[in-house]
N, CA, C and O atoms as a Maestro MAE file, in Angstrom:
{
 s_m_m2io_version
 :::
 2.0.0
}

f_m_ct {
 s_m_title
 :::
 protein
 m_atom[312] {
  # First column is atom index #
  i_m_mmod_type
  r_m_x_coord
  r_m_y_coord
  r_m_z_coord
  i_m_residue_number
  s_m_chain_name
  s_m_pdb_residue_name
  s_m_pdb_atom_name
  i_m_atomic_number
  :::
  1 25 19.923 -48.260 -47.315 1 A "MET " " N  " 7
  2 3 19.439 -49.225 -48.277 1 A "MET " " CA " 6
  3 2 17.919 -49.325 -48.244 1 A "MET " " C  " 6
  4 15 17.287 -49.504 -49.286 1 A "MET " " O  " 8
  5 25 17.329 -49.212 -47.063 2 A "GLN " " N  " 7
  6 3 15.877 -49.320 -46.971 2 A "GLN " " CA " 6
  7 2 15.204 -48.189 -47.734 2 A "GLN " " C  " 6
  8 15 14.194 -48.399 -48.405 2 A "GLN " " O  " 8
  9 25 15.764 -46.998 -47.630 3 A "MET " " N  " 7
  10 3 15.175 -45.853 -48.324 3 A "MET " " CA " 6
  11 2 15.303 -46.025 -49.834 3 A "MET " " C  " 6
  12 15 14.395 -45.649 -50.576 3 A "MET " " O  " 8
  13 25 16.420 -46.591 -50.298 4 A "THR " " N  " 7
  14 3 16.579 -46.862 -51.723 4 A "THR " " CA " 6
  15 2 15.501 -47.821 -52.192 4 A "THR " " C  " 6
  16 15 14.893 -47.614 -53.242 4 A "THR " " O  " 8
  17 25 15.263 -48.869 -51.418 5 A "PHE " " N  " 7
  18 3 14.251 -49.864 -51.771 5 A "PHE " " CA " 6
  19 2 12.865 -49.229 -51.825 5 A "PHE " " C  " 6
  20 15 12.126 -49.436 -52.788 5 A "PHE " " O  " 8
  21 25 12.516 -48.472 -50.820 6 A "VAL " " N  " 7
  22 3 11.183 -47.869 -50.743 6 A "VAL " " CA " 6
  23 2 10.972 -46.870 -51.878 6 A "VAL " " C  " 6
  24 15 9.936 -46.899 -52.542 6 A "VAL " " O  " 8
  25 25 11.937 -45.994 -52.102 7 A "LEU " " N  " 7
  26 3 11.771 -45.004 -53.163 7 A "LEU " " CA " 6
  27 2 11.773 -45.640 -54.551 7 A "LEU " " C  " 6
  28 15 11.076 -45.171 -55.450 7 A "LEU " " O  " 8
  29 25 12.550 -46.699 -54.726 8 A "THR " " N  " 7
  30 3 12.539 -47.381 -56.011 8 A "THR " " CA " 6
  31 2 11.175 -47.992 -56.277 8 A "THR " " C  " 6
  32 15 10.687 -47.943 -57.406 8 A "THR " " O  " 8
  33 25 10.556 -48.563 -55.260 9 A "ILE " " N  " 7
  34 3 9.210 -49.117 -55.431 9 A "ILE " " CA " 6
  35 2 8.203 -48.004 -55.712 9 A "ILE " " C  " 6
  36 15 7.377 -48.126 -56.616 9 A "ILE " " O  " 8
  37 25 8.270 -46.920 -54.938 10 A "LEU " " N  " 7
  38 3 7.308 -45.823 -55.115 10 A "LEU " " CA " 6
  39 2 7.449 -45.129 -56.461 10 A "LEU " " C  " 6
  40 15 6.452 -44.743 -57.071 10 A "LEU " " O  " 8
  41 25 8.676 -44.968 -56.922 11 A "ILE " " N  " 7
  42 3 8.910 -44.285 -58.187 11 A "ILE " " CA " 6
  43 2 8.861 -45.266 -59.351 11 A "ILE " " C  " 6
  44 15 8.266 -44.977 -60.390 11 A "ILE " " O  " 8
  45 25 9.487 -46.426 -59.176 12 A "GLY " " N  " 7
  46 3 9.658 -47.367 -60.269 12 A "GLY " " CA " 6
  47 2 8.407 -48.114 -60.673 12 A "GLY " " C  " 6
  48 15 8.180 -48.330 -61.863 12 A "GLY " " O  " 8
  49 25 7.591 -48.515 -59.718 13 A "ALA " " N  " 7
  50 3 6.397 -49.306 -60.042 13 A "ALA " " CA " 6
  51 2 5.454 -48.565 -60.998 13 A "ALA " " C  " 6
  52 15 5.014 -49.156 -61.984 13 A "ALA " " O  " 8
  53 25 5.134 -47.303 -60.743 14 A "PRO " " N  " 7
  54 3 4.269 -46.599 -61.704 14 A "PRO " " CA " 6
  55 2 4.919 -46.438 -63.082 14 A "PRO " " C  " 6
  56 15 4.240 -46.544 -64.103 14 A "PRO " " O  " 8
  57 25 6.229 -46.182 -63.114 15 A "ILE " " N  " 7
  58 3 6.914 -46.026 -64.398 15 A "ILE " " CA " 6
  59 2 6.870 -47.329 -65.187 15 A "ILE " " C  " 6
  60 15 6.565 -47.328 -66.380 15 A "ILE " " O  " 8
  61 25 7.176 -48.448 -64.517 16 A "VAL " " N  " 7
  62 3 7.140 -49.747 -65.190 16 A "VAL " " CA " 6
  63 2 5.719 -50.057 -65.664 16 A "VAL " " C  " 6
  64 15 5.531 -50.567 -66.768 16 A "VAL " " O  " 8
  65 25 4.729 -49.754 -64.840 17 A "ALA " " N  " 7
  66 3 3.334 -50.024 -65.222 17 A "ALA " " CA " 6
  67 2 2.918 -49.192 -66.433 17 A "ALA " " C  " 6
  68 15 2.268 -49.704 -67.344 17 A "ALA " " O  " 8
  69 25 3.286 -47.925 -66.445 18 A "ILE " " N  " 7
  70 3 2.926 -47.058 -67.574 18 A "ILE " " CA " 6
  71 2 3.626 -47.516 -68.852 18 A "ILE " " C  " 6
  72 15 3.003 -47.602 -69.910 18 A "ILE " " O  " 8
  73 25 4.917 -47.808 -68.751 19 A "LEU " " N  " 7
  74 3 5.653 -48.241 -69.938 19 A "LEU " " CA " 6
  75 2 5.177 -49.599 -70.448 19 A "LEU " " C  " 6
  76 15 5.197 -49.851 -71.652 19 A "LEU " " O  " 8
  77 25 4.751 -50.472 -69.539 20 A "SER " " N  " 7
  78 3 4.290 -51.791 -69.975 20 A "SER " " CA " 6
  79 2 2.938 -51.722 -70.689 20 A "SER " " C  " 6
  80 15 2.581 -52.633 -71.436 20 A "SER " " O  " 8
  81 25 2.199 -50.658 -70.460 21 A "ALA " " N  " 7
  82 3 0.906 -50.504 -71.142 21 A "ALA " " CA " 6
  83 2 1.078 -50.311 -72.643 21 A "ALA " " C  " 6
  84 15 0.170 -50.597 -73.423 21 A "ALA " " O  " 8
  85 25 2.248 -49.823 -73.039 22 A "PHE " " N  " 7
  86 3 2.506 -49.556 -74.451 22 A "PHE " " CA " 6
  87 2 3.397 -50.618 -75.101 22 A "PHE " " C  " 6
  88 15 3.873 -50.427 -76.220 22 A "PHE " " O  " 8
  89 25 3.624 -51.737 -74.401 23 A "THR " " N  " 7
  90 3 4.504 -52.796 -74.899 23 A "THR " " CA " 6
  91 2 3.746 -54.113 -74.922 23 A "THR " " C  " 6
  92 15 2.991 -54.418 -73.999 23 A "THR " " O  " 8
  93 25 3.945 -54.885 -75.968 24 A "VAL " " N  " 7
  94 3 3.322 -56.206 -76.055 24 A "VAL " " CA " 6
  95 2 4.179 -57.180 -75.242 24 A "VAL " " C  " 6
  96 15 5.354 -57.395 -75.540 24 A "VAL " " O  " 8
  97 25 3.567 -57.759 -74.218 25 A "LEU " " N  " 7
  98 3 4.265 -58.709 -73.348 25 A "LEU " " CA " 6
  99 2 3.450 -60.004 -73.322 25 A "LEU " " C  " 6
  100 15 2.496 -60.122 -72.554 25 A "LEU " " O  " 8
  101 25 3.826 -60.978 -74.164 26 A "PRO " " N  " 7
  102 3 2.984 -62.163 -74.352 26 A "PRO " " CA " 6
  103 2 2.956 -63.137 -73.171 26 A "PRO " " C  " 6
  104 15 1.954 -63.826 -72.982 26 A "PRO " " O  " 8
  105 25 3.992 -63.214 -72.393 27 A "GLY " " N  " 7
  106 3 4.006 -64.195 -71.296 27 A "GLY " " CA " 6
  107 2 4.688 -63.637 -70.065 27 A "GLY " " C  " 6
  108 15 5.191 -62.514 -70.060 27 A "GLY " " O  " 8
  109 25 4.691 -64.462 -69.009 28 A "TRP " " N  " 7
  110 3 5.289 -64.029 -67.746 28 A "TRP " " CA " 6
  111 2 6.789 -63.812 -67.862 28 A "TRP " " C  " 6
  112 15 7.341 -62.929 -67.207 28 A "TRP " " O  " 8
  113 25 7.448 -64.605 -68.685 29 A "GLY " " N  " 7
  114 3 8.883 -64.414 -68.894 29 A "GLY " " CA " 6
  115 2 9.186 -63.062 -69.516 29 A "GLY " " C  " 6
  116 15 10.127 -62.382 -69.106 29 A "GLY " " O  " 8
  117 25 8.403 -62.677 -70.490 30 A "ALA " " N  " 7
  118 3 8.575 -61.373 -71.139 30 A "ALA " " CA " 6
  119 2 8.260 -60.241 -70.163 30 A "ALA " " C  " 6
  120 15 8.928 -59.207 -70.170 30 A "ALA " " O  " 8
  121 25 7.261 -60.436 -69.342 31 A "ARG " " N  " 7
  122 3 6.900 -59.413 -68.345 31 A "ARG " " CA " 6
  123 2 8.004 -59.237 -67.305 31 A "ARG " " C  " 6
  124 15 8.349 -58.114 -66.939 31 A "ARG " " O  " 8
  125 25 8.550 -60.350 -66.837 32 A "ALA " " N  " 7
  126 3 9.630 -60.283 -65.848 32 A "ALA " " CA " 6
  127 2 10.876 -59.643 -66.454 32 A "ALA " " C  " 6
  128 15 11.524 -58.812 -65.819 32 A "ALA " " O  " 8
  129 25 11.204 -60.028 -67.669 33 A "SER " " N  " 7
  130 3 12.363 -59.450 -68.353 33 A "SER " " CA " 6
  131 2 12.184 -57.950 -68.558 33 A "SER " " C  " 6
  132 15 13.117 -57.173 -68.355 33 A "SER " " O  " 8
  133 25 10.990 -57.551 -68.956 34 A "PHE " " N  " 7
  134 3 10.707 -56.130 -69.161 34 A "PHE " " CA " 6
  135 2 10.851 -55.364 -67.842 34 A "PHE " " C  " 6
  136 15 11.450 -54.289 -67.808 34 A "PHE " " O  " 8
  137 25 10.305 -55.913 -66.772 35 A "ALA " " N  " 7
  138 3 10.387 -55.245 -65.467 35 A "ALA " " CA " 6
  139 2 11.838 -55.092 -65.016 35 A "ALA " " C  " 6
  140 15 12.200 -54.069 -64.434 35 A "ALA " " O  " 8
  141 25 12.656 -56.083 -65.274 36 A "ILE " " N  " 7
  142 3 14.073 -56.003 -64.894 36 A "ILE " " CA " 6
  143 2 14.801 -54.983 -65.757 36 A "ILE " " C  " 6
  144 15 15.587 -54.185 -65.247 36 A "ILE " " O  " 8
  145 25 14.543 -55.004 -67.059 37 A "GLN " " N  " 7
  146 3 15.224 -54.076 -67.966 37 A "GLN " " CA " 6
  147 2 14.852 -52.625 -67.692 37 A "GLN " " C  " 6
  148 15 15.691 -51.737 -67.848 37 A "GLN " " O  " 8
  149 25 13.636 -52.373 -67.296 38 A "VAL " " N  " 7
  150 3 13.215 -51.004 -66.988 38 A "VAL " " CA " 6
  151 2 13.539 -50.661 -65.529 38 A "VAL " " C  " 6
  152 15 13.918 -49.529 -65.230 38 A "VAL " " O  " 8
  153 25 13.391 -51.628 -64.629 39 A "GLY " " N  " 7
  154 3 13.586 -51.372 -63.205 39 A "GLY " " CA " 6
  155 2 15.034 -51.172 -62.803 39 A "GLY " " C  " 6
  156 15 15.315 -50.405 -61.882 39 A "GLY " " O  " 8
  157 25 15.960 -51.844 -63.473 40 A "ALA " " N  " 7
  158 3 17.379 -51.722 -63.111 40 A "ALA " " CA " 6
  159 2 17.899 -50.292 -63.261 40 A "ALA " " C  " 6
  160 15 18.542 -49.790 -62.339 40 A "ALA " " O  " 8
  161 25 17.650 -49.621 -64.377 41 A "PRO " " N  " 7
  162 3 18.104 -48.226 -64.463 41 A "PRO " " CA " 6
  163 2 17.405 -47.310 -63.462 41 A "PRO " " C  " 6
  164 15 18.009 -46.364 -62.956 41 A "PRO " " O  " 8
  165 25 16.141 -47.586 -63.177 42 A "ILE " " N  " 7
  166 3 15.430 -46.783 -62.171 42 A "ILE " " CA " 6
  167 2 16.093 -46.961 -60.810 42 A "ILE " " C  " 6
  168 15 16.315 -45.982 -60.097 42 A "ILE " " O  " 8
  169 25 16.411 -48.205 -60.443 43 A "TRP " " N  " 7
  170 3 17.078 -48.468 -59.166 43 A "TRP " " CA " 6
  171 2 18.440 -47.790 -59.124 43 A "TRP " " C  " 6
  172 15 18.807 -47.194 -58.112 43 A "TRP " " O  " 8
  173 25 19.192 -47.880 -60.223 44 A "LEU " " N  " 7
  174 3 20.519 -47.271 -60.267 44 A "LEU " " CA " 6
  175 2 20.430 -45.761 -60.075 44 A "LEU " " C  " 6
  176 15 21.183 -45.195 -59.282 44 A "LEU " " O  " 8
  177 25 19.535 -45.112 -60.780 45 A "CYS " " N  " 7
  178 3 19.371 -43.658 -60.645 45 A "CYS " " CA " 6
  179 2 18.918 -43.277 -59.240 45 A "CYS " " C  " 6
  180 15 19.403 -42.296 -58.676 45 A "CYS " " O  " 8
  181 25 17.994 -44.043 -58.677 46 A "THR " " N  " 7
  182 3 17.512 -43.762 -57.327 46 A "THR " " CA " 6
  183 2 18.627 -43.931 -56.299 46 A "THR " " C  " 6
  184 15 18.768 -43.102 -55.401 46 A "THR " " O  " 8
  185 25 19.411 -44.986 -56.419 47 A "SER " " N  " 7
  186 3 20.481 -45.229 -55.444 47 A "SER " " CA " 6
  187 2 21.570 -44.163 -55.533 47 A "SER " " C  " 6
  188 15 22.092 -43.732 -54.505 47 A "SER " " O  " 8
  189 25 21.918 -43.736 -56.731 48 A "ILE " " N  " 7
  190 3 22.923 -42.676 -56.879 48 A "ILE " " CA " 6
  191 2 22.395 -41.364 -56.317 48 A "ILE " " C  " 6
  192 15 23.124 -40.648 -55.630 48 A "ILE " " O  " 8
  193 25 21.149 -41.045 -56.598 49 A "ALA " " N  " 7
  194 3 20.560 -39.803 -56.076 49 A "ALA " " CA " 6
  195 2 20.512 -39.815 -54.551 49 A "ALA " " C  " 6
  196 15 20.828 -38.810 -53.915 49 A "ALA " " O  " 8
  197 25 20.121 -40.941 -53.961 50 A "LEU " " N  " 7
  198 3 20.077 -41.019 -52.501 50 A "LEU " " CA " 6
  199 2 21.472 -40.985 -51.891 50 A "LEU " " C  " 6
  200 15 21.660 -40.397 -50.827 50 A "LEU " " O  " 8
  201 25 22.454 -41.603 -52.544 51 A "PHE " " N  " 7
  202 3 23.828 -41.542 -52.060 51 A "PHE " " CA " 6
  203 2 24.314 -40.101 -52.024 51 A "PHE " " C  " 6
  204 15 24.876 -39.656 -51.022 51 A "PHE " " O  " 8
  205 25 24.098 -39.368 -53.118 52 A "LEU " " N  " 7
  206 3 24.536 -37.975 -53.171 52 A "LEU " " CA " 6
  207 2 23.792 -37.112 -52.153 52 A "LEU " " C  " 6
  208 15 24.383 -36.223 -51.540 52 A "LEU " " O  " 8
  209 25 22.497 -37.374 -51.975 53 A "TYR " " N  " 7
  210 3 21.718 -36.637 -50.972 53 A "TYR " " CA " 6
  211 2 22.269 -36.887 -49.569 53 A "TYR " " C  " 6
  212 15 22.463 -35.949 -48.796 53 A "TYR " " O  " 8
  213 25 22.518 -38.151 -49.245 54 A "GLU " " N  " 7
  214 3 23.014 -38.494 -47.907 54 A "GLU " " CA " 6
  215 2 24.418 -37.945 -47.683 54 A "GLU " " C  " 6
  216 15 24.729 -37.477 -46.588 54 A "GLU " " O  " 8
  217 25 25.258 -37.995 -48.693 55 A "LYS " " N  " 7
  218 3 26.607 -37.451 -48.579 55 A "LYS " " CA " 6
  219 2 26.553 -35.954 -48.296 55 A "LYS " " C  " 6
  220 15 27.305 -35.444 -47.465 55 A "LYS " " O  " 8
  221 25 25.665 -35.259 -48.988 56 A "ARG " " N  " 7
  222 3 25.508 -33.825 -48.769 56 A "ARG " " CA " 6
  223 2 24.931 -33.534 -47.385 56 A "ARG " " C  " 6
  224 15 25.368 -32.601 -46.710 56 A "ARG " " O  " 8
  225 25 23.948 -34.335 -46.964 57 A "ARG " " N  " 7
  226 3 23.327 -34.129 -45.653 57 A "ARG " " CA " 6
  227 2 24.326 -34.352 -44.532 57 A "ARG " " C  " 6
  228 15 24.377 -33.564 -43.588 57 A "ARG " " O  " 8
  229 25 25.115 -35.401 -44.615 58 A "VAL " " N  " 7
  230 3 26.100 -35.698 -43.577 58 A "VAL " " CA " 6
  231 2 27.187 -34.627 -43.565 58 A "VAL " " C  " 6
  232 15 27.671 -34.245 -42.500 58 A "VAL " " O  " 8
  233 25 27.570 -34.143 -44.742 59 A "GLY " " N  " 7
  234 3 28.557 -33.068 -44.817 59 A "GLY " " CA " 6
  235 2 28.054 -31.794 -44.167 59 A "GLY " " C  " 6
  236 15 28.820 -31.100 -43.499 59 A "GLY " " O  " 8
  237 25 26.780 -31.473 -44.350 60 A "ASN " " N  " 7
  238 3 26.200 -30.286 -43.724 60 A "ASN " " CA " 6
  239 2 26.121 -30.436 -42.217 60 A "ASN " " C  " 6
  240 15 26.317 -29.460 -41.494 60 A "ASN " " O  " 8
  241 25 25.838 -31.633 -41.725 61 A "GLU " " N  " 7
  242 3 25.802 -31.864 -40.279 61 A "GLU " " CA " 6
  243 2 27.184 -31.706 -39.676 61 A "GLU " " C  " 6
  244 15 27.317 -31.167 -38.577 61 A "GLU " " O  " 8
  245 25 28.220 -32.166 -40.374 62 A "ALA " " N  " 7
  246 3 29.585 -32.028 -39.870 62 A "ALA " " CA " 6
  247 2 29.978 -30.562 -39.805 62 A "ALA " " C  " 6
  248 15 30.633 -30.141 -38.852 62 A "ALA " " O  " 8
  249 25 29.591 -29.781 -40.799 63 A "ASP " " N  " 7
  250 3 29.883 -28.351 -40.796 63 A "ASP " " CA " 6
  251 2 29.184 -27.665 -39.631 63 A "ASP " " C  " 6
  252 15 29.761 -26.779 -39.000 63 A "ASP " " O  " 8
  253 25 27.959 -28.059 -39.340 64 A "THR " " N  " 7
  254 3 27.198 -27.463 -38.249 64 A "THR " " CA " 6
  255 2 27.851 -27.781 -36.911 64 A "THR " " C  " 6
  256 15 27.919 -26.913 -36.042 64 A "THR " " O  " 8
  257 25 28.325 -28.993 -36.730 65 A "GLU " " N  " 7
  258 3 28.958 -29.370 -35.463 65 A "GLU " " CA " 6
  259 2 30.268 -28.626 -35.255 65 A "GLU " " C  " 6
  260 15 30.610 -28.312 -34.115 65 A "GLU " " O  " 8
  261 25 31.005 -28.337 -36.308 66 A "GLU " " N  " 7
  262 3 32.250 -27.587 -36.174 66 A "GLU " " CA " 6
  263 2 31.994 -26.152 -35.758 66 A "GLU " " C  " 6
  264 15 32.828 -25.544 -35.088 66 A "GLU " " O  " 8
  265 25 30.848 -25.601 -36.147 67 A "GLU " " N  " 7
  266 3 30.536 -24.209 -35.867 67 A "GLU " " CA " 6
  267 2 29.978 -23.992 -34.464 67 A "GLU " " C  " 6
  268 15 30.032 -22.874 -33.952 67 A "GLU " " O  " 8
  269 25 29.451 -25.025 -33.836 68 A "ARG " " N  " 7
  270 3 28.800 -24.822 -32.537 68 A "ARG " " CA " 6
  271 2 29.844 -24.654 -31.433 68 A "ARG " " C  " 6
  272 15 30.984 -25.102 -31.552 68 A "ARG " " O  " 8
  273 25 29.421 -24.004 -30.374 69 A "GLU " " N  " 7
  274 3 30.290 -23.743 -29.238 69 A "GLU " " CA " 6
  275 2 30.497 -25.016 -28.430 69 A "GLU " " C  " 6
  276 15 29.545 -25.773 -28.239 69 A "GLU " " O  " 8
  277 25 31.715 -25.277 -27.947 70 A "PRO " " N  " 7
  278 3 31.917 -26.454 -27.089 70 A "PRO " " CA " 6
  279 2 31.232 -26.247 -25.740 70 A "PRO " " C  " 6
  280 15 31.193 -25.133 -25.217 70 A "PRO " " O  " 8
  281 25 30.701 -27.313 -25.192 71 A "THR " " N  " 7
  282 3 30.042 -27.260 -23.891 71 A "THR " " CA " 6
  283 2 30.869 -28.047 -22.886 71 A "THR " " C  " 6
  284 15 31.892 -28.637 -23.235 71 A "THR " " O  " 8
  285 25 30.416 -28.052 -21.631 72 A "ASP " " N  " 7
  286 3 31.137 -28.778 -20.596 72 A "ASP " " CA " 6
  287 2 31.152 -30.286 -20.880 72 A "ASP " " C  " 6
  288 15 32.106 -30.971 -20.509 72 A "ASP " " O  " 8
  289 25 30.134 -30.796 -21.516 73 A "THR " " N  " 7
  290 3 30.090 -32.227 -21.805 73 A "THR " " CA " 6
  291 2 31.017 -32.609 -22.959 73 A "THR " " C  " 6
  292 15 31.319 -33.789 -23.143 73 A "THR " " O  " 8
  293 25 31.478 -31.611 -23.749 74 A "ASP " " N  " 7
  294 3 32.373 -31.880 -24.864 74 A "ASP " " CA " 6
  295 2 33.815 -32.080 -24.424 74 A "ASP " " C  " 6
  296 15 34.602 -32.672 -25.162 74 A "ASP " " O  " 8
  297 25 34.185 -31.598 -23.231 75 A "THR " " N  " 7
  298 3 35.562 -31.721 -22.776 75 A "THR " " CA " 6
  299 2 35.698 -32.919 -21.868 75 A "THR " " C  " 6
  300 15 34.801 -33.214 -21.078 75 A "THR " " O  " 8
  301 25 36.803 -33.601 -21.974 76 A "ASP " " N  " 7
  302 3 37.056 -34.789 -21.163 76 A "ASP " " CA " 6
  303 2 37.918 -34.388 -19.969 76 A "ASP " " C  " 6
  304 15 39.084 -34.034 -20.141 76 A "ASP " " O  " 8
  305 25 37.358 -34.440 -18.768 77 A "THR " " N  " 7
  306 3 38.095 -34.040 -17.557 77 A "THR " " CA " 6
  307 2 38.671 -35.199 -16.816 77 A "THR " " C  " 6
  308 15 39.402 -34.999 -15.846 77 A "THR " " O  " 8
  309 25 38.374 -36.417 -17.229 78 A "ALA " " N  " 7
  310 3 38.858 -37.586 -16.486 78 A "ALA " " CA " 6
  311 2 40.214 -37.999 -16.960 78 A "ALA " " C  " 6
  312 15 40.779 -38.966 -16.449 78 A "ALA " " O  " 8
  :::
 }
 m_bond[311] {
  # First column is bond index #
  i_m_from
  i_m_to
  i_m_order
  :::
  1 1 2 1
  2 2 3 1
  3 3 4 2
  4 3 5 1
  5 5 6 1
  6 6 7 1
  7 7 8 2
  8 7 9 1
  9 9 10 1
  10 10 11 1
  11 11 12 2
  12 11 13 1
  13 13 14 1
  14 14 15 1
  15 15 16 2
  16 15 17 1
  17 17 18 1
  18 18 19 1
  19 19 20 2
  20 19 21 1
  21 21 22 1
  22 22 23 1
  23 23 24 2
  24 23 25 1
  25 25 26 1
  26 26 27 1
  27 27 28 2
  28 27 29 1
  29 29 30 1
  30 30 31 1
  31 31 32 2
  32 31 33 1
  33 33 34 1
  34 34 35 1
  35 35 36 2
  36 35 37 1
  37 37 38 1
  38 38 39 1
  39 39 40 2
  40 39 41 1
  41 41 42 1
  42 42 43 1
  43 43 44 2
  44 43 45 1
  45 45 46 1
  46 46 47 1
  47 47 48 2
  48 47 49 1
  49 49 50 1
  50 50 51 1
  51 51 52 2
  52 51 53 1
  53 53 54 1
  54 54 55 1
  55 55 56 2
  56 55 57 1
  57 57 58 1
  58 58 59 1
  59 59 60 2
  60 59 61 1
  61 61 62 1
  62 62 63 1
  63 63 64 2
  64 63 65 1
  65 65 66 1
  66 66 67 1
  67 67 68 2
  68 67 69 1
  69 69 70 1
  70 70 71 1
  71 71 72 2
  72 71 73 1
  73 73 74 1
  74 74 75 1
  75 75 76 2
  76 75 77 1
  77 77 78 1
  78 78 79 1
  79 79 80 2
  80 79 81 1
  81 81 82 1
  82 82 83 1
  83 83 84 2
  84 83 85 1
  85 85 86 1
  86 86 87 1
  87 87 88 2
  88 87 89 1
  89 89 90 1
  90 90 91 1
  91 91 92 2
  92 91 93 1
  93 93 94 1
  94 94 95 1
  95 95 96 2
  96 95 97 1
  97 97 98 1
  98 98 99 1
  99 99 100 2
  100 99 101 1
  101 101 102 1
  102 102 103 1
  103 103 104 2
  104 103 105 1
  105 105 106 1
  106 106 107 1
  107 107 108 2
  108 107 109 1
  109 109 110 1
  110 110 111 1
  111 111 112 2
  112 111 113 1
  113 113 114 1
  114 114 115 1
  115 115 116 2
  116 115 117 1
  117 117 118 1
  118 118 119 1
  119 119 120 2
  120 119 121 1
  121 121 122 1
  122 122 123 1
  123 123 124 2
  124 123 125 1
  125 125 126 1
  126 126 127 1
  127 127 128 2
  128 127 129 1
  129 129 130 1
  130 130 131 1
  131 131 132 2
  132 131 133 1
  133 133 134 1
  134 134 135 1
  135 135 136 2
  136 135 137 1
  137 137 138 1
  138 138 139 1
  139 139 140 2
  140 139 141 1
  141 141 142 1
  142 142 143 1
  143 143 144 2
  144 143 145 1
  145 145 146 1
  146 146 147 1
  147 147 148 2
  148 147 149 1
  149 149 150 1
  150 150 151 1
  151 151 152 2
  152 151 153 1
  153 153 154 1
  154 154 155 1
  155 155 156 2
  156 155 157 1
  157 157 158 1
  158 158 159 1
  159 159 160 2
  160 159 161 1
  161 161 162 1
  162 162 163 1
  163 163 164 2
  164 163 165 1
  165 165 166 1
  166 166 167 1
  167 167 168 2
  168 167 169 1
  169 169 170 1
  170 170 171 1
  171 171 172 2
  172 171 173 1
  173 173 174 1
  174 174 175 1
  175 175 176 2
  176 175 177 1
  177 177 178 1
  178 178 179 1
  179 179 180 2
  180 179 181 1
  181 181 182 1
  182 182 183 1
  183 183 184 2
  184 183 185 1
  185 185 186 1
  186 186 187 1
  187 187 188 2
  188 187 189 1
  189 189 190 1
  190 190 191 1
  191 191 192 2
  192 191 193 1
  193 193 194 1
  194 194 195 1
  195 195 196 2
  196 195 197 1
  197 197 198 1
  198 198 199 1
  199 199 200 2
  200 199 201 1
  201 201 202 1
  202 202 203 1
  203 203 204 2
  204 203 205 1
  205 205 206 1
  206 206 207 1
  207 207 208 2
  208 207 209 1
  209 209 210 1
  210 210 211 1
  211 211 212 2
  212 211 213 1
  213 213 214 1
  214 214 215 1
  215 215 216 2
  216 215 217 1
  217 217 218 1
  218 218 219 1
  219 219 220 2
  220 219 221 1
  221 221 222 1
  222 222 223 1
  223 223 224 2
  224 223 225 1
  225 225 226 1
  226 226 227 1
  227 227 228 2
  228 227 229 1
  229 229 230 1
  230 230 231 1
  231 231 232 2
  232 231 233 1
  233 233 234 1
  234 234 235 1
  235 235 236 2
  236 235 237 1
  237 237 238 1
  238 238 239 1
  239 239 240 2
  240 239 241 1
  241 241 242 1
  242 242 243 1
  243 243 244 2
  244 243 245 1
  245 245 246 1
  246 246 247 1
  247 247 248 2
  248 247 249 1
  249 249 250 1
  250 250 251 1
  251 251 252 2
  252 251 253 1
  253 253 254 1
  254 254 255 1
  255 255 256 2
  256 255 257 1
  257 257 258 1
  258 258 259 1
  259 259 260 2
  260 259 261 1
  261 261 262 1
  262 262 263 1
  263 263 264 2
  264 263 265 1
  265 265 266 1
  266 266 267 1
  267 267 268 2
  268 267 269 1
  269 269 270 1
  270 270 271 1
  271 271 272 2
  272 271 273 1
  273 273 274 1
  274 274 275 1
  275 275 276 2
  276 275 277 1
  277 277 278 1
  278 278 279 1
  279 279 280 2
  280 279 281 1
  281 281 282 1
  282 282 283 1
  283 283 284 2
  284 283 285 1
  285 285 286 1
  286 286 287 1
  287 287 288 2
  288 287 289 1
  289 289 290 1
  290 290 291 1
  291 291 292 2
  292 291 293 1
  293 293 294 1
  294 294 295 1
  295 295 296 2
  296 295 297 1
  297 297 298 1
  298 298 299 1
  299 299 300 2
  300 299 301 1
  301 301 302 1
  302 302 303 1
  303 303 304 2
  304 303 305 1
  305 305 306 1
  306 306 307 1
  307 307 308 2
  308 307 309 1
  309 309 310 1
  310 310 311 1
  311 311 312 2
  :::
 }
}
């Protein structure tokens, strides 16, 4: 979750700032509404991308562990 938050801020803040430069936003309510309307899809896309990345990364680690040779510490002798 922390990585989703950080990447959403790093990616989303510049996008929201650029898009807001071309939009008339008369008050703070309009600015907040605009930020939510633009930021929500950015957060959704970022969270889905990070979920898929992490799922793939964890899957690759599991494949690597299955391929490695067992060691003495891997067997339970007690």
